[in-house]
C-alpha positions in Angstrom: 44.1 -26.0 12.7 45.3 -29.1 11.1 43.6 -32.1 9.6 44.6 -35.5 11.1 43.7 -39.1 10.5 43.6 -42.1 12.7 43.4 -45.8 11.6 45.3 -48.8 10.6 48.3 -48.6 8.2 46.2 -49.3 5.1 43.6 -46.7 6.0 46.1 -43.9 6.7 48.4 -44.6 3.7 46.2 -42.6 1.3 46.1 -39.7 3.6 49.9 -39.7 4.0 50.3 -39.8 0.2 47.9 -36.8 0.0 50.3 -34.9 2.3 48.7 -35.2 5.7 51.4 -35.0 8.4 49.3 -35.7 11.5 48.7 -39.4 11.3 47.9 -41.7 14.2 48.4 -45.4 13.4 46.2 -47.5 15.6 44.8 -51.0 15.8 42.1 -52.6 17.8 44.3 -52.9 20.9 45.3 -49.2 21.1 42.6 -47.4 19.1 40.8 -45.8 22.1 44.1 -44.6 23.5 45.2 -43.0 20.2 41.7 -41.5 19.7 41.8 -39.8 23.1 45.4 -38.6 22.3 44.3 -37.1 19.0 41.2 -35.5 20.5 43.3 -33.9 23.2 45.6 -32.2 20.6 44.5 -28.5 20.4 46.1 -28.2 16.9 43.7 -30.7 15.3 40.6 -29.2 13.8 39.4 -32.1 11.8 40.0 -35.8 12.5 39.2 -38.4 9.8 38.5 -41.9 11.1 37.4 -45.1 9.5 33.8 -45.5 10.4 34.1 -49.2 11.2 36.9 -48.5 13.7 34.5 -46.6 16.0 33.4 -50.1 17.2 36.7 -50.3 19.0 35.7 -47.6 21.4 33.8 -47.9 24.6 30.2 -46.6 24.6 31.1 -43.5 26.5 34.1 -42.6 24.4 32.2 -43.3 21.2 29.4 -40.9 22.2 32.0 -38.3 23.1 33.7 -38.7 19.7 30.4 -38.5 17.8 29.4 -35.4 19.7 32.8 -33.7 19.4 33.0 -30.3 17.7 36.6 -29.6 18.6 38.0 -31.5 16.8 35.3 -32.4 14.3 35.4 -36.1 13.9 34.6 -37.2 10.3 33.8 -40.9 9.9 34.9 -42.1 6.4 33.3 -45.0 4.8 29.9 -44.8 6.5 26.7 -44.3 4.6 25.6 -40.8 3.4 23.1 -40.4 6.2 25.9 -40.4 8.8 27.7 -37.6 7.1 24.4 -35.7 6.6 23.6 -35.8 10.3 27.2 -34.9 11.3 27.2 -31.8 9.0 23.7 -30.8 10.3 24.9 -31.2 13.9 28.1 -29.2 13.5 26.9 -26.3 11.4 23.2 -26.4 12.3 22.0 -26.5 8.7 20.8 -29.4 6.6 22.9 -28.9 3.4 21.3 -31.9 1.7 17.7 -30.6 2.2 15.9 -30.1 -1.1 14.0 -26.8 -1.7 10.7 -28.7 -1.8 11.2 -30.4 1.7 
């Protein structure tokens, strides 16, 4: 399984510099098409996306993306509660939960 990233040129640049080879460059016009292409690739296990770019998706596709477990879609740049809920949904455990909660 590979890690991939989807977003505009500026967003994916850092991932490319870090060595990611699976990069999908997308803008507002083709974002949904590229997202569906990436989600359909069986070699992708984790797909990093810019959280604000999710607004480019239709309601149905956005729900499918947020509920996806293969690949796991990781929105980058959202608030911590988004990540907390995603981790809890994927692995079934709240890793952020304090012992006294």
